[in-house]
C-alpha positions as CSV (number, residue, x, y, z in Angstrom):
1,M,31.4,-3.5,1.3
2,A,28.3,-5.2,2.6
3,E,27.9,-8.8,1.6
4,I,25.2,-9.3,-1.0
5,T,23.1,-12.1,0.2
6,A,20.7,-14.3,-1.8
7,A,17.8,-13.0,0.4
8,A,18.7,-9.4,-0.6
9,V,18.7,-10.3,-4.3
10,K,15.3,-12.0,-3.9
11,D,13.9,-9.0,-2.2
12,L,15.1,-6.6,-4.8
13,R,13.9,-8.8,-7.6
14,E,10.4,-8.9,-6.1
15,R,10.4,-5.1,-5.5
16,S,11.7,-4.1,-8.9
17,G,10.7,-6.8,-11.4
18,A,14.3,-6.8,-12.7
19,G,16.3,-10.0,-13.5
20,M,18.2,-11.8,-10.8
21,M,21.7,-10.9,-12.1
22,D,20.7,-7.3,-12.7
23,C,19.6,-7.2,-9.1
24,K,22.8,-8.6,-7.9
25,K,24.8,-6.0,-9.9
26,A,22.6,-3.2,-8.6
27,L,23.2,-4.2,-5.0
28,T,26.9,-4.5,-5.7
29,E,27.1,-1.1,-7.3
30,T,25.2,0.5,-4.3
31,G,26.9,-1.3,-1.5
32,G,23.9,-3.3,-0.6
33,D,21.6,-0.3,-0.1
34,M,18.1,-1.6,-1.1
35,E,16.5,1.8,-2.0
36,A,19.6,3.0,-3.9
37,A,19.6,-0.3,-5.8
38,V,16.0,0.2,-6.8
39,D,16.9,3.6,-8.1
40,W,20.0,2.3,-9.9
41,L,17.9,-0.3,-11.7
42,R,15.3,2.3,-12.7
43,T,18.0,4.7,-14.1
44,K,19.2,1.8,-16.3
45,G,15.6,1.1,-17.4
46,L,15.7,-2.4,-15.8
47,A,13.0,-1.9,-13.1
48,T,9.3,-2.1,-13.8
49,A,8.2,-0.5,-10.5
50,A,7.2,3.1,-10.9
51,K,7.2,4.0,-7.2
52,K,8.3,2.6,-3.8
53,S,7.5,-1.0,-3.2
54,G,4.0,-1.9,-2.0
55,R,4.8,-5.6,-2.0
56,T,3.1,-7.7,0.6
57,A,5.8,-9.1,2.9
58,A,3.8,-9.9,6.1
59,E,0.8,-11.9,6.9
60,G,-2.5,-11.1,8.7
61,L,-5.5,-9.1,7.7
62,V,-6.7,-5.7,6.9
63,G,-10.1,-4.9,8.3
64,V,-12.6,-2.1,7.2
65,A,-15.8,-1.0,8.8
66,V,-18.3,1.8,8.2
67,E,-20.8,3.2,10.7
68,G,-23.0,6.1,9.7
69,L,-20.8,8.7,8.1
70,K,-17.5,7.4,9.4
71,G,-15.2,4.6,8.3
72,A,-12.2,2.9,9.8
73,A,-9.4,0.6,8.5
74,V,-6.9,-1.3,10.5
75,E,-4.0,-3.7,9.8
76,V,-3.2,-6.6,12.1
77,N,-0.1,-8.6,11.2
78,S,0.7,-12.3,12.0
79,E,3.7,-14.5,11.2
80,T,1.9,-16.9,8.9
81,D,-1.1,-16.8,6.6
82,F,-2.5,-19.8,8.5
83,V,-3.3,-17.4,11.4
84,S,-5.3,-15.1,9.2
85,K,-7.8,-18.0,8.7
86,N,-8.2,-18.5,12.4
87,D,-11.6,-17.6,13.8
88,Q,-10.1,-16.1,16.9
89,F,-7.8,-13.9,14.9
90,Q,-10.5,-12.8,12.5
91,D,-12.8,-11.9,15.4
92,F,-10.1,-9.7,16.9
93,V,-9.5,-7.9,13.6
94,R,-13.3,-7.4,13.2
95,T,-13.7,-6.1,16.8
96,V,-10.7,-3.8,16.7
97,T,-11.8,-2.2,13.5
98,Q,-15.1,-1.4,15.2
99,V,-13.2,0.1,18.2
100,A,-11.2,2.2,15.8
101,L,-14.4,3.9,14.6
102,T,-14.4,5.6,18.1
103,T,-10.7,5.9,19.0
104,G,-9.5,7.3,15.6
105,D,-6.1,6.9,13.9
106,D,-3.6,6.7,16.8
107,V,-2.5,3.1,17.3
108,E,-1.4,3.6,20.9
109,T,-4.8,5.1,21.8
110,L,-6.5,2.2,20.0
111,K,-4.3,-0.3,22.0
112,S,-5.2,1.2,25.3
113,A,-9.0,1.3,24.5
114,A,-11.2,-1.1,26.4
115,Y,-11.8,-4.4,24.5
116,P,-15.5,-5.1,24.2
117,G,-16.6,-8.0,26.5
118,G,-14.7,-7.0,29.6
119,E,-11.4,-8.6,28.6
120,G,-9.2,-5.6,29.5
121,S,-7.7,-3.4,26.8
122,V,-7.2,-4.1,23.1
123,A,-3.5,-4.6,23.9
124,D,-4.4,-7.1,26.6
125,K,-6.6,-9.1,24.3
126,L,-3.8,-9.1,21.6
127,T,-1.3,-10.4,24.2
128,A,-3.8,-13.2,25.2
129,N,-4.2,-14.1,21.5
130,V,-0.5,-14.4,21.1
131,A,-0.4,-16.8,24.0
132,T,-3.3,-18.9,22.9
133,I,-2.7,-18.9,19.1
134,G,1.0,-19.4,19.6
135,E,2.2,-16.9,17.1
136,N,3.4,-13.3,17.3
137,Q,0.8,-10.7,16.2
138,Q,1.0,-6.9,15.9
139,L,-1.6,-4.2,15.6
140,R,0.3,-2.1,13.0
141,R,-1.9,0.9,11.9
142,A,-5.3,2.4,11.8
143,K,-7.0,5.2,9.8
144,T,-10.4,6.8,9.9
145,V,-12.3,9.0,7.5
146,A,-15.6,10.9,7.9
147,V,-18.0,13.2,6.1
148,S,-20.8,15.5,7.3
149,Q,-23.2,14.4,4.6
150,G,-22.9,11.9,1.8
151,A,-21.3,8.5,2.4
152,V,-18.2,6.6,3.4
153,V,-17.9,3.4,1.3
154,S,-15.8,0.4,2.0
155,Y,-14.3,-2.3,-0.2
156,V,-12.2,-5.3,0.4
157,H,-10.4,-6.9,-2.5
158,N,-10.6,-10.7,-2.4
159,A,-12.2,-10.7,1.1
160,V,-11.5,-13.8,3.2
161,S,-14.4,-12.8,5.5
162,P,-16.8,-9.9,5.4
163,G,-14.9,-6.7,5.9
164,M,-11.5,-8.4,5.9
165,G,-8.8,-9.3,3.4
166,K,-5.4,-8.4,1.9
167,I,-6.4,-4.9,0.6
168,G,-9.0,-2.7,2.3
169,V,-10.2,0.6,0.9
170,L,-12.4,3.4,2.3
171,V,-13.8,6.3,0.1
172,A,-15.2,9.4,1.6
173,L,-17.7,11.2,-0.6
174,E,-19.3,14.5,0.6
175,G,-22.5,15.7,-1.0
176,D,-26.3,16.1,-1.1
177,A,-26.8,13.7,-4.1
178,P,-29.1,10.7,-3.5
179,K,-27.3,8.2,-1.2
180,D,-27.7,5.3,-3.6
181,A,-25.9,7.3,-6.3
182,I,-23.1,8.3,-4.0
183,E,-22.6,4.7,-2.8
184,A,-22.6,3.3,-6.3
185,L,-19.9,5.8,-7.2
186,G,-18.0,5.0,-4.0
187,K,-17.9,1.3,-4.9
188,Q,-16.4,2.0,-8.3
189,L,-13.9,4.4,-6.9
190,A,-12.9,2.0,-4.2
191,M,-12.2,-0.7,-6.8
192,H,-10.1,1.8,-8.8
193,I,-8.1,2.7,-5.7
194,A,-7.5,-1.0,-4.9
195,A,-6.1,-1.5,-8.4
196,A,-4.3,1.8,-9.1
197,S,-2.7,2.4,-5.7
198,P,-2.7,6.2,-5.6
199,L,-0.2,7.9,-3.3
200,A,-2.3,11.0,-2.5
201,L,-5.7,12.5,-3.2
202,H,-4.3,15.6,-5.0
203,E,-0.9,16.3,-6.5
204,E,-0.3,18.8,-3.7
205,G,-0.5,16.0,-1.2
206,L,2.4,13.9,-2.7
207,D,5.5,13.4,-0.5
208,E,7.9,16.0,-1.9
209,A,10.9,13.8,-1.0
210,M,9.4,11.1,-3.2
211,V,8.9,13.6,-6.0
212,E,12.5,14.7,-5.7
213,R,13.6,11.1,-5.9
214,E,11.7,10.7,-9.1
215,R,13.3,13.9,-10.4
216,A,16.8,12.6,-9.7
217,I,16.1,9.3,-11.4
218,A,14.6,11.2,-14.4
219,A,17.6,13.5,-14.6
220,E,20.1,10.7,-14.6
221,K,18.2,8.8,-17.3
222,A,17.8,12.0,-19.4
223,A,21.5,12.8,-19.1
224,E,22.4,9.5,-20.7
225,S,20.4,10.5,-23.8
226,G,23.2,12.9,-24.8
227,K,20.7,15.6,-25.8
228,P,21.2,19.4,-25.2
229,A,20.7,20.7,-21.6
230,N,17.5,22.6,-22.5
231,I,16.0,19.4,-23.9
232,I,17.1,17.4,-20.9
233,E,15.4,19.9,-18.6
234,K,12.2,19.5,-20.5
235,M,12.5,15.7,-20.4
236,V,12.9,15.8,-16.6
237,E,10.0,18.2,-16.0
238,G,7.8,16.0,-18.3
239,A,8.7,12.9,-16.3
240,V,8.0,14.6,-13.0
241,A,4.7,15.9,-14.2
242,K,3.8,12.4,-15.4
243,F,4.7,10.9,-12.0
244,R,2.5,13.5,-10.2
245,K,-0.4,13.0,-12.5
246,E,-0.3,9.2,-12.3
247,S,0.2,9.2,-8.5
248,A,-2.6,11.5,-7.4
249,L,-6.1,9.9,-7.3
250,V,-8.1,12.7,-8.8
251,S,-5.9,12.9,-11.9
252,Q,-5.5,9.2,-12.4
253,L,-7.3,7.6,-15.4
254,F,-10.3,5.5,-14.3
255,V,-9.3,1.8,-14.5
256,M,-12.7,0.9,-16.0
257,D,-12.1,2.8,-19.2
258,N,-8.5,4.0,-19.0
259,K,-9.3,7.4,-20.5
260,T,-11.5,9.4,-18.0
261,K,-9.8,11.3,-15.1
262,I,-11.2,10.4,-11.7
263,S,-12.2,14.0,-11.1
264,D,-14.3,13.9,-14.3
265,V,-15.9,10.6,-13.2
266,V,-17.0,12.2,-10.0
267,A,-18.3,15.3,-11.8
268,K,-20.3,13.2,-14.2
269,A,-21.8,11.1,-11.4
270,A,-22.9,14.3,-9.6
271,K,-24.5,15.7,-12.7
272,D,-26.3,12.5,-13.5
273,A,-27.5,12.3,-9.9
274,G,-28.7,15.9,-9.9
275,G,-26.8,16.8,-6.7
276,S,-23.4,17.5,-5.4
277,I,-20.7,14.9,-4.8
278,A,-17.1,15.6,-3.8
279,L,-14.3,13.1,-3.3
280,V,-12.7,14.4,0.0
281,D,-10.6,11.5,1.3
282,Y,-9.7,7.9,0.9
283,V,-7.7,5.1,2.6
284,R,-5.9,2.2,1.0
285,F,-4.3,-0.4,3.2
286,Q,-2.5,-3.3,1.6
287,L,-1.3,-6.0,3.9
288,G,2.4,-5.9,4.7
289,E,3.3,-3.0,2.4
290,G,6.6,-1.6,3.5
291,I,7.5,-4.6,5.7
292,Q,10.2,-7.0,4.7
293,K,10.2,-10.6,5.7
294,E,12.9,-13.1,4.6
295,T,12.0,-16.5,3.2
296,S,15.2,-18.6,3.3
297,D,14.0,-21.5,1.1
298,F,13.8,-19.2,-1.9
299,A,17.1,-17.6,-1.0
300,A,18.6,-21.0,-1.3
301,E,17.2,-21.4,-4.8
302,V,18.7,-18.0,-5.8
303,A,22.0,-18.9,-4.3
304,A,22.2,-22.2,-6.1
305,A,21.3,-20.5,-9.4
306,S,23.7,-17.5,-9.1
307,G,26.6,-18.7,-7.0
308,I,26.0,-16.0,-4.4
309,G,27.1,-17.1,-0.9
310,A,24.2,-16.9,1.5
311,K,24.8,-17.1,5.2
312,E,21.1,-18.1,5.7
313,P,21.4,-21.3,6.5
314,A,21.9,-24.7,6.2
315,S,19.2,-24.8,3.5
316,A,21.3,-22.4,1.4
317,Q,24.5,-24.4,1.5
């Protein structure tokens, strides 16, 4: 069996919201498999997370930019938060986001694009930044959205500089309604997306593997109820339907009133504006989501509190 380290317990606790000892037991029961441990906690009703972890576990910045009817978002990672405050790093993120408006979503294409100012490619500039700043940096991902008419609206939650922060959102609204009405709606929807973290625009766009994972968790929880098979089946289908509804943007409840579906918010805005508005796409980048980074000092604290043997280090002994 894999050794259960203090760092693993810390990671699971942050991802699930469960207690430290419950996390230790979950990892023990699942042989140290992090995803299986999250599911184990949820089947026991001990985890607060309703979907895969979106925790921030890397530093750097997310950049967003809009030009005309097109928008781009990029994520550039660094080792420490200190670098994200560096003017040179911020200028790189700002510039690369603008370049992405032309190159599109493919990161390798973006890396090979010419860096404005005659300094070689984007990749060359990034390498130079690593050398001069003295810390590893990575251009992780990029995404663009566009409309033929209407507006693409950007939003950065807790921006550290214009167009840059920890969470960046783009909303693509197609329509012939007045631009100011479309942009006002876009800002509201972008704030909702930043807060509600939808997994897809429509239910049909949800990752079916993720849906099946939810189904398996719901089935195990329902089975523990001891109810008849036909009731259990309805419980499972109800849980899956709820997951689909809460994970798709258009069927989520608007965070500003917690009662109106996003699709109805868009329809009302179009009616009030006297024109057409359709929500056709969105992007939500949260810095570091899906990346894991150990912090050994907290691991030492967990080890001291729980008696778990951590190999991390002198600081954990």
